[in-house]
C-alpha positions as CSV (number, residue, x, y, z in Angstrom):
1,M,47.9,12.3,51.0
2,R,46.2,15.7,50.7
3,T,47.7,16.1,47.3
4,V,46.4,12.7,46.2
5,L,42.9,13.6,47.4
6,I,42.9,16.9,45.5
7,L,44.3,15.3,42.4
8,F,41.6,12.6,42.6
9,L,38.8,15.2,43.0
10,F,40.2,17.3,40.2
11,L,40.3,14.3,37.8
12,A,37.1,12.6,38.8
13,F,34.6,15.5,38.2
14,P,35.5,16.2,34.6
15,L,35.2,12.4,33.8
16,E,31.7,12.4,35.5
17,A,30.5,15.1,33.1
18,H,30.7,12.7,30.2
19,H,28.3,10.2,31.7
20,G,25.3,12.3,30.7
21,P,23.6,12.3,27.3
22,H,25.6,12.3,24.1
23,H,26.8,15.6,22.9
24,G,24.3,17.1,20.4
25,Q,21.4,15.1,21.8
26,G,19.8,18.3,23.2
27,D,20.1,19.9,19.7
28,K,18.3,16.9,18.2
29,N,15.5,17.1,20.8
30,A,15.1,20.8,20.2
31,R,14.9,20.2,16.4
32,D,12.3,17.4,17.0
33,A,10.3,19.7,19.2
34,Q,10.3,22.4,16.6
35,R,9.3,19.9,13.9
36,V,6.4,18.7,16.0
37,K,5.3,22.2,16.7
38,G,5.4,22.9,12.9
39,V,3.4,19.8,12.1
40,Y,0.8,20.7,14.7
41,A,0.5,24.3,13.3
42,K,0.0,22.9,9.8
43,I,-2.7,20.5,11.0
44,N,-4.4,23.2,13.0
45,A,-4.5,25.5,10.0
46,S,-6.1,22.7,8.0
47,Y,-8.5,22.1,10.9
48,S,-9.5,25.7,11.0
49,Q,-10.0,25.9,7.3
50,N,-11.7,22.6,6.6
51,V,-13.5,21.1,9.6
52,K,-13.7,23.6,12.5
53,A,-17.1,24.9,11.5
54,I,-18.5,21.4,11.3
55,I,-17.0,20.4,14.7
56,D,-18.3,23.6,16.3
57,A,-21.8,23.1,15.0
58,K,-22.1,19.4,15.6
59,C,-19.8,18.8,18.7
60,G,-19.4,22.2,20.3
61,D,-22.1,22.1,22.9
62,C,-20.4,19.3,24.7
63,H,-16.8,19.3,23.4
64,G,-16.4,23.1,23.0
65,G,-17.3,25.9,25.2
66,P,-19.5,27.4,26.3
67,P,-22.5,25.2,25.5
68,R,-25.8,26.4,24.2
69,L,-28.0,25.1,26.9
70,P,-31.6,24.1,26.1
71,W,-34.7,25.5,27.8
72,Y,-35.1,22.4,29.9
73,Y,-31.7,22.7,31.5
74,S,-33.2,24.4,34.5
75,I,-35.4,21.4,35.3
76,P,-34.0,19.7,38.5
77,G,-32.3,16.4,37.7
78,I,-31.9,17.3,34.0
79,K,-29.4,20.1,34.9
80,G,-27.1,17.6,36.7
81,L,-27.4,15.0,33.9
82,I,-26.4,17.6,31.3
83,D,-23.6,19.0,33.4
84,R,-22.2,15.4,33.9
85,D,-22.4,14.7,30.2
86,I,-20.6,17.9,29.3
87,H,-17.9,17.2,32.0
88,E,-17.4,13.7,30.7
89,A,-17.2,14.9,27.1
90,Q,-14.5,17.4,28.0
91,V,-12.4,14.9,29.8
92,H,-12.1,13.1,26.5
93,L,-11.9,15.9,23.9
94,I,-12.1,19.7,23.9
95,F,-12.1,21.2,20.5
96,S,-12.4,24.9,21.4
97,N,-8.7,25.8,21.2
98,G,-8.0,24.0,17.9
99,F,-5.4,21.3,17.3
100,P,-3.9,19.7,19.3
101,F,-7.1,19.2,21.2
102,G,-7.5,19.4,24.9
103,G,-8.5,16.3,26.9
104,H,-6.7,13.3,28.3
105,G,-5.2,11.8,25.1
106,T,-2.2,12.5,22.9
107,P,-2.9,14.2,19.6
108,T,-2.5,10.8,17.9
109,E,-5.0,9.2,20.3
110,D,-7.5,12.1,19.8
111,L,-7.5,11.6,16.1
112,E,-8.1,7.9,16.5
113,E,-10.9,8.5,19.0
114,L,-12.6,11.1,16.7
115,K,-12.2,8.7,13.7
116,S,-13.7,5.8,15.6
117,A,-16.7,7.9,16.8
118,L,-17.5,8.9,13.3
119,E,-17.1,5.4,11.8
120,K,-19.1,3.8,14.6
121,D,-21.7,6.6,14.4
122,N,-21.8,6.8,18.2
123,M,-21.5,10.6,18.5
124,P,-23.5,12.4,19.5
125,P,-25.1,10.0,22.0
126,T,-28.6,8.7,21.1
127,R,-30.4,10.7,23.8
128,Y,-28.8,13.9,22.6
129,R,-29.8,13.1,19.0
130,V,-33.4,12.5,20.0
131,L,-33.6,15.9,21.7
132,H,-31.6,17.7,19.1
133,P,-32.6,16.8,15.5
134,G,-29.9,17.6,13.0
135,S,-27.1,17.3,15.6
136,S,-25.5,14.3,13.8
137,P,-23.0,15.1,11.1
138,T,-24.2,14.4,7.6
139,D,-22.3,12.0,5.4
140,N,-20.6,14.9,3.6
141,E,-19.5,16.4,7.0
142,K,-18.3,13.0,8.2
143,N,-16.3,12.5,5.0
144,A,-14.7,16.0,5.3
145,I,-13.7,15.2,8.9
146,L,-12.4,11.7,8.0
147,S,-10.4,13.2,5.1
148,W,-8.9,15.8,7.4
149,I,-8.0,13.0,10.0
150,E,-6.3,10.9,7.3
151,E,-4.3,13.9,6.0
152,S,-3.4,14.8,9.6
153,Q,-2.3,11.3,10.5
154,K,0.0,11.2,7.4
155,E,1.5,14.5,8.6
156,M,2.0,13.1,12.1
157,G,3.8,9.9,10.9
158,F,7.1,10.8,12.5
159,I,5.3,11.9,15.7
160,R,3.5,8.6,16.1
161,E,6.9,6.8,15.8
162,E,8.3,9.0,18.6
163,E,5.2,8.4,20.8
164,G,5.7,4.6,20.4
165,K,9.2,4.7,21.9
């Protein structure tokens, strides 16, 4: 009986090892991770070269760091409002470390959110625009960012397919 038990244990464990992922799946995942990393690096290089200066100038006070605070920041009530706005902005997108951006979304979602904000012309918020003339991106700046987004989304085609699974 003891021999049967030992034989059973000896045979059962090697069979159990084959219930995991298929051989080579780990290699594919590693290759995919490297490919994603390479795509992000390429997009970040394009970001740095083509649109980072625009983003820093137009979006950096809230979505970058540290903000250039206005003289009226020290007024009670205003300080809390500005702090809340900056916190909320950085929950969504943080541009200060390049692409992929910080925030709560995936890189694909971040590009869609940025594209939507530019197309709907809802960034920066109206109250910020009123107090900061020239804070809105010009048409040329918007077009440059939108072109970069379109180019980046093409680069990320394979990644978007993976995120959808």
